[in-house]
N, C-alpha and C positions, 0 to 999 in steps of 0.2 A: 323787116324782122324786129319784133319788140320783145324784150325780156324784162321780167319783173322778179324781184327778190324780196324776201322778208327774213329778218334775223332777230334772234333774241339778243339781249344785251350780253349774255354769257357767251354767245358765239364770237364776240369781238375780242375776248381775252384782254380786257382793259386792266392795266395795273397802275398803281400810284405813280410810277415813274413817267407814265404817259402824260401826266398833267404838269410835271415840274416846270418844263420849259415855258409852256403857255402861261403859267402862274408867275413866271419871271424868276425862277430859282434855278441855281446850278445843282447838279447831283450832290447829295450829301450836305446841302446847306438849306434845309427846309426848316424854318422856324416854327415854333408852336404858335397857334394851335393847328397848323395846316396838316400835319400827318394824320391827326385824328379826324379832322374835317374831310380829308380826301377819302380815307377808309370808309367813313360813314356815308359819303355821297355815293361811292361805288356800290356799297351794300344796298342802298335804296334805289339805285338806277333801274334795276330790272322791272320794277313796278311802275316806273315813270316813262319808260321809253316805248315807242311804237315805231320800230325801225323798218323802213321800206325804201326801196330804190329800184331803178331800172334804166334801161336805155333803148333807143331806137337806132337801128343800124341803117346807114345810107351807103349804097354800093359805089357811089362816086361823089366827088367834090371837086371844085375848081379853085385853085389858089392862084391869085394874081399878086405876084411879089412886088410889082411896081406900085400897084394901088393899095397893097397891104390888105387885101380882102379875101374872104372865103365864101364861095357860093355853094349852097346846098339847096337843091330843088330851086324854088323861086326866091329864096331868101339870100340876101347878100350881107355878110357880116364884115365889120371893120374892126378886128380885134387888136391890131397894133403889129408892128414889125416883130416884136418878141414872139408872138404866137404864130404868125405866118411862117417865120423862119424855122421854128421848131417843128412845124407840121409839114414842111416842104416836101418830104418824102412820102407823105400820106397819099394813098390812092382811094381810100374809103375812110369812113369815120362813124362814130356813134355820138349822139347827143344824149346826155344823161341827167338824171335828177336823183337825189337821195335825201332822206329826212330822218331825224331822230324822233320825230313826232312832237306834238305840242306840249305834252305833259312835263318834260324836263325843264323847258324854258319857262312855262307857267309857274312851276314850282320854284325855280330860281328867282323869278320876279316877286313872288309872294313872300319868300323868306327875306329877300333884300329889303323890301319896303315895310315889312311888319315886324321883323325880329332881329335878323343877323345878316348885315350886308356882306360880311366876309364869307359866310357859308353860302349865301346866295351867289356870290362870285364863283366859288368853287363849283357849284352846280352848273353855272353858266358855261364855264370852261369845259366841264365834263360833257355837256351837250355838244360843244364844238368837236371835242375829241371823238365822241360817239359817231357823229355823222361822217367824219373823215375816215375813221377805221372801217365803218361799214362800206364806204365808197372804195377803200383799199381792197376789200374782199371782192366787190363787184369787178373792179379793174383786174384783179388777179384771175377771176373767172373768165373775163374777156380775153386776157392774154393766153390762157390755156386753150381757148377755142381757136383763136387765130393762129397760134403756133402749129396747129395741125395742118395749116395751109402754108407753112413756112413764112409766116408774117409776124410782125412785131407791133407793139403799141407805143404811143407817145406818152408823156406825162399828160395829166388832165389840166385843162385851162378853163377858167370860169369868168363870165362877165363880172366886172367890178374889180378884177385883179389884172396885173400885167398890162395896165393902161387900156384895158378893154372896158368900154362904157357899160355900166350896169343897165342902161336903158335897152340894150340889145337882148336882155332877158325876154322881152316880148317876142322878138323874132324867133328865139330858141324855143319858147313854149308853143309858138304857133305850129311848130313841126312835130310836136308831141301830142298824144291823146289828151283830151280834156280831162282835167283833174287827175292827171297821171300821178300815181303813188300818193294821192290825196294832198297834193301840193297846189296851192293857189298863188297867183301872182297879182299884186296890187297895181293900181295905176302908176304908182311911183317905182315900179319894178322890184319891189321887195317881196320875198317869198314868205308864205305862211304855210306850215309852221316856220318859226324864225330859224331854228336849227336845221336848215336845209342847204343843199348845194346843187348847182347845176353847171353844165359846161359841155366841153367837147374833148374827145380822145381820138387822135389820129391812128389809122391803121395802114401799115405798109411795110415794105422790106427796108431793113437798116435803121428803123426808128429805135431810139433809146430813151429810157426813163432816167432822167438826171436828178429828179427831186427838185425842191424849191431852190431856185437860183436867184436869190434876192439881189445880187449885184447887177442883174439885168434891169431891175425895176426901180422906179423912184416914187412909188406909191407910199406917201407918208402915213396913210391910215391903216395899212395892212399890218395885222398883228404879228405875222411871221417876220416881216421886214423890220418892225420895231425891235423885235428881240435880237435879230441879227446885228442891227446897228448898235444896239446897247452893248453887245459883247465886244465890239471893236474898240 
């Protein structure tokens, strides 16, 4: 089963507070010119975003806890103990992708290099927020569907995070339709458009969504982890 979704930027209900943490600010401590920049970026985003996402459902998967692997059809993933532990109650799964489209990241790059690096950074962060909030909506829809069968869903996990090699993007994309949601994968495992995400969500009884658990992970390049460590 394959599902595809499209959203307008307005569907995501993005508010300025959504950007504060990723910009590195605590609530109520937003220096100038960021409030004006954030409002401006949000107002321009509807014309810059082309938001698409979707998933393919797999009715079975094999989790080998000793080897820390997940097998879906002929592909064997090695995502790390973090991921296999959190998916251990899964009896099925979806592989997903989602993108904010190329427009917002292209705009961020153009502004950063030609006129205003700060404004470019705000647009870059907004692109990240956009694809995550779109994926939240897709995951909520998936949860509503499986709850009708008295099942639950896990948090979502992506190659490149939680010690899962980004190179395994190629395995993931091999199980999805070609050019799914207009997302391409480079030889170096990077997605285009840049503001895109991919990964796995487990389905089964007793699964829980715990949110980002940065204490489990030692990825020094993860933006969410950097923010959590900064606050300590």
